[in-house]
C-alpha positions as a printed Julia matrix, in Angstrom:
323×3 Matrix{Float64}:
  -0.26  -0.05   -0.05
   1.17   3.45   -0.72
   0.49   6.27    1.57
   1.61   9.24   -0.42
   2.79   9.24   -3.86
   4.14  11.96   -5.68
   5.1   12.19   -9.74
   7.17  14.9   -10.97
   5.78  17.45   -8.55
   6.75  20.91   -8.64
   5.9   23.88   -7.0
   7.32  27.56   -8.77
   6.87  31.21   -7.28
   8.08  34.12   -9.42
  11.24  34.17   -8.02
  12.07  30.7    -6.49
  11.19  26.97   -7.09
   9.96  25.46   -4.09
   9.67  21.55   -5.31
  11.39  20.52   -8.51
  10.19  17.79  -10.33
   9.74  15.73   -7.08
   8.98  11.96   -7.31
   8.49   9.46   -4.35
   6.51   6.87   -2.99
   5.84   6.61    0.68
   4.39   3.5     2.48
   3.05   2.38    5.85
   5.22   3.26    9.03
   7.04   6.51   10.14
   8.68   8.46    7.39
  10.98  11.18    7.79
  11.11  14.29    5.37
  14.53  15.94    5.96
  16.06  18.64    4.36
  17.65  22.4     5.54
  15.04  25.45    6.17
  13.81  26.52    2.7
  14.3   22.9     1.11
  10.47  22.67    0.45
   9.17  20.4     3.14
   6.29  22.74    4.18
   5.18  23.52    0.73
   5.07  19.78    0.08
   2.85  19.35    3.11
   0.38  22.21    1.86
   0.12  20.56   -1.4
  -0.46  16.98    0.2
  -3.22  18.62    1.99
  -5.06  19.9    -0.94
  -4.14  23.7     0.54
  -1.9   24.96   -2.3
  -2.16  23.88   -6.13
   0.86  22.19   -7.5
   2.54  23.85  -10.78
   2.58  20.88  -12.22
   2.96  17.09  -11.68
   0.7   15.05   -9.68
   0.25  13.85   -5.99
  -1.88  11.39   -4.06
  -2.29  10.75   -0.28
  -4.56   7.38    0.64
  -4.72   6.7    -3.05
  -6.99  10.29   -3.65
  -5.67  12.84   -5.67
  -4.84  16.11   -4.17
  -5.86  18.49   -7.04
  -9.57  16.79   -6.88
  -9.8   15.21   -3.27
  -8.7   17.79   -0.98
 -11.72  17.69    1.15
 -11.75  13.97    1.65
  -8.08  13.72    2.08
  -8.35  16.44    5.32
 -10.86  13.99    6.62
  -8.5   11.06    6.64
  -5.52  12.95    7.42
  -4.2   14.77   10.76
  -2.05  17.86   10.56
   0.41  19.38   13.13
   1.56  22.81   12.12
   5.18  24.12   12.55
   4.33  27.53   14.33
   2.39  27.89   17.28
  -1.29  28.83   16.6
  -3.07  27.95   19.86
  -5.58  29.96   21.63
  -4.28  31.07   25.15
  -7.36  31.64   27.04
  -8.78  28.15   26.4
  -8.06  24.76   27.96
  -6.34  21.82   26.04
  -9.67  20.03   26.45
 -11.76  22.55   25.04
  -9.55  23.55   21.92
  -9.17  19.35   21.3
 -12.72  19.0    21.35
 -13.52  21.69   19.34
 -11.34  20.2    16.49
 -12.76  16.88   17.18
 -16.2   18.7    16.24
 -14.79  20.11   13.11
 -13.54  17.06   11.97
 -17.2   15.62   11.84
 -17.29  13.85   15.23
 -20.46  14.04   17.56
 -20.27  15.7    20.86
 -20.04  12.58   23.02
 -17.54  10.98   20.91
 -15.5   14.06   20.48
 -15.13  14.28   24.35
 -14.12  10.73   24.76
 -12.01  10.65   22.0
 -10.55  13.94   23.74
  -9.47  12.42   26.63
  -8.25   9.48   25.36
  -5.93  11.51   23.1
  -4.8   13.75   26.15
  -4.1   10.82   28.0
  -1.98   9.4    25.15
   0.17  12.55   24.83
   0.44  13.07   28.69
  -1.75  16.0    29.2
  -4.3   14.25   30.77
  -3.64  15.53   34.25
  -3.2   19.25   32.82
  -6.41  18.86   30.46
  -8.27  22.14   32.08
  -5.71  24.5    32.46
  -5.38  27.42   29.94
  -3.15  26.6    27.14
  -1.26  30.05   27.72
   0.03  28.88   30.76
   1.69  25.79   28.89
   5.52  25.3    28.52
   6.59  24.87   24.96
   6.71  21.12   25.32
   3.08  21.15   26.48
   1.83  23.16   23.2
   3.34  20.74   21.25
   1.48  18.09   22.5
  -1.68  19.86   22.14
  -0.98  20.33   18.9
  -0.14  16.36   18.45
  -3.34  15.66   20.1
  -5.75  17.58   17.76
  -3.83  16.04   15.0
  -4.97  12.77   16.39
  -8.23  13.31   17.89
 -10.23  12.29   14.57
  -8.52   9.01   14.44
  -6.88   9.74   10.89
  -5.08   6.98    8.89
  -2.23   9.6     8.37
  -0.5   12.36   10.34
   1.74  15.05    8.91
   3.71  16.61   11.58
   5.85  19.82   10.51
   8.82  20.32   12.81
   7.07  18.68   15.96
  10.11  19.08   18.17
  10.92  22.73   17.44
  11.95  24.53   20.48
  12.34  21.59   22.5
  15.27  20.63   24.8
  16.63  17.25   24.47
  14.74  15.68   27.09
  11.36  17.01   25.52
  12.64  16.15   22.09
  13.23  12.48   23.08
   9.75  12.35   24.48
   8.14  13.63   21.45
   9.83  11.39   19.26
   8.77   8.41   21.63
   5.27   9.84   21.25
   5.4    9.89   17.37
   6.68   6.77   17.08
   3.96   5.22   19.15
   1.49   6.6    17.19
   2.05   4.02   14.21
   3.09   1.03   16.78
   0.2    1.49   19.14
  -2.41   2.98   16.94
  -1.35   1.66   13.25
  -1.42   5.64   12.15
   1.19   6.35    9.65
   3.62   9.51   10.11
   4.79  11.65    7.67
   7.35  14.13    9.99
   9.67  16.92    8.65
  12.68  18.17   10.71
  16.08  19.52    9.94
  17.72  17.52   12.8
  19.28  14.45   10.91
  19.73  12.26   14.19
  16.25  12.47   15.31
  15.24  10.71   12.17
  17.78   8.19   12.21
  16.19   7.48   15.7
  12.55   7.42   15.06
  11.72   6.72   11.43
  11.39   3.45    9.23
  11.89   5.54    5.84
  13.71   8.63    5.23
  13.25  11.13    2.34
  16.02  13.83    1.85
  15.44  16.9    -0.11
  17.39  19.89   -0.93
  16.11  22.83   -3.07
  13.05  21.23   -3.71
  14.69  18.07   -5.38
  14.99  14.43   -4.23
  18.06  13.26   -3.12
  17.64  10.07   -1.93
  14.42   8.19   -0.4
  15.49   4.99    1.66
  14.56   2.69    4.4
  16.41   4.13    7.39
  18.65   0.97    7.79
  20.21   1.7     4.46
  21.06   4.93    5.29
  22.65   3.74    8.45
  24.23   0.51    7.28
  27.51  -0.47    9.11
  30.8    0.31    7.23
  34.25  -1.46    7.29
  35.59   1.76    9.71
  36.13   1.41   13.43
  35.34   4.5    15.52
  38.08   4.44   18.26
  37.96   6.62   21.34
  40.32   6.59   23.83
  40.93   8.82   27.19
  44.43  10.61   27.78
  46.87   9.88   30.37
  49.85  11.58   32.54
  52.23   9.74   30.09
  50.38  10.85   26.84
  48.29  14.0    27.37
  47.04  13.74   23.92
  46.09  10.16   23.74
  44.3   10.36   20.33
  47.38  11.75   18.9
  49.75   8.87   20.53
  47.39   6.16   19.53
  47.27   7.45   15.93
  50.85   7.63   15.93
  51.4    4.19   17.23
  48.99   2.42   14.96
  50.29   3.98   12.01
  53.57   2.4    12.93
  52.05  -0.67   13.13
  50.77  -0.78    9.92
  47.05  -0.17   10.29
  45.38   2.11    7.83
  43.8    5.51    9.48
  41.23   7.51    7.83
  42.11  11.2     7.26
  40.23  13.35    9.82
  38.6   12.7    13.36
  35.2   13.02   14.76
  34.3   14.87   18.14
  34.12  12.33   20.98
  32.45  12.38   24.44
  33.3   15.75   26.4
  36.64  15.05   28.07
  37.48  11.9    25.93
  39.5   13.46   23.31
  38.24  12.68   19.39
  37.47   9.58   17.67
  39.96   8.03   15.33
  38.76   6.24   12.28
  40.7    2.92   11.6
  40.11   0.65    8.52
  39.31  -2.68   10.08
  40.53  -5.58    7.5
  39.69  -8.46    9.94
  39.39  -9.51   13.66
  43.12  -9.07   13.96
  42.74  -5.48   13.89
  40.57  -5.29   17.17
  43.35  -7.3    18.94
  45.82  -4.77   17.72
  44.25  -1.63   18.7
  43.3   -3.33   22.24
  47.0   -4.17   22.66
  48.05  -0.7    21.49
  45.74   1.22   23.73
  47.12  -1.15   26.65
  50.72  -0.64   25.68
  50.45   3.12   25.72
  48.37   3.09   28.97
  45.28   4.76   27.79
  41.64   4.06   28.53
  39.33   2.7    25.84
  36.34   4.14   25.46
  34.93   2.75   22.93
  35.73   0.61   19.57
  32.8    0.1    17.15
  31.89  -0.23   13.65
  31.02   3.15   12.21
  27.66   3.59   10.84
  27.05   5.89    7.71
  24.42   8.79    8.7
  21.9   10.6     6.86
  24.07  13.74    6.8
  26.37  12.19    4.29
  24.13  12.42    1.75
  23.91  16.29    1.94
  27.7   16.01    2.3
  27.83  13.97   -0.81
  25.63  16.34   -2.67
  27.54  19.36   -1.78
  30.86  17.78   -3.09
  29.27  16.64   -6.38
  27.73  20.47   -6.73
  31.45  21.72   -5.98
  32.98  19.43   -8.58
  30.39  20.27  -11.23
  31.26  23.97  -10.52
  35.01  23.51  -10.57
  34.69  21.78  -14.03
  32.41  24.42  -15.57
């Protein structure tokens, strides 16, 4: 089953192209739509909801053409906007009940669904307080609740972790994951924070400048490599443990990749070492012990979504150099 499908979808304004011949198919589950601000993510959501016409191309949501069935799509889809749009003087219960009634639920069902949904997002105890007194995290939960209250088949969440601290982001990502695992509601979530999507989504769509860079399962993006990430502590004998280990490993003939990654606070940097077999692990471990360093971690490195953007930038640079 295809939840969202686009074919050569474009949206052009007088001075900018927001979407440029975007073609993709999204199935059930939690899908991340990732791109920098201005990449076309919000524009795509507006088109999928039937709120903004495409310049050319086609799009379908739950099998319905967005150009001709916008109203029917909005009945089946929940939407969480990026920006704060909540009335400050009403309670979460009043607001979510109102949104449920607007979605066509009768009064009793609207109240019951509101109570259940606010319990799911963790606002049940605070449901009668005016929204204006809520924290940013609580307001984001209200927006999520109103997107879910009418039991949609799909929810579109536009930057749902905006303005949240790390703990709040993790809690919101957990709620988003449960929307699908507990209730079977598919999710399209936009974000510019790549690590969030790696942890939360089944599938990731990467866009840049309105163009599709890649659409793959998250496991394809984050598959393991033959590179080991090695992180060590410093010691009195070796104030720069990373440099000492790099020198010692090079002298033993082990191949190290250029550059380092930032490690844990106070633990130096991470060396990227090419693993040619199990003996590489043994040689690294023995070398660390001989130097009297502490081994923080030694693990296979995984690809990250950010590398898609880096590779794209490198290709652009090579193209401009050739021109």
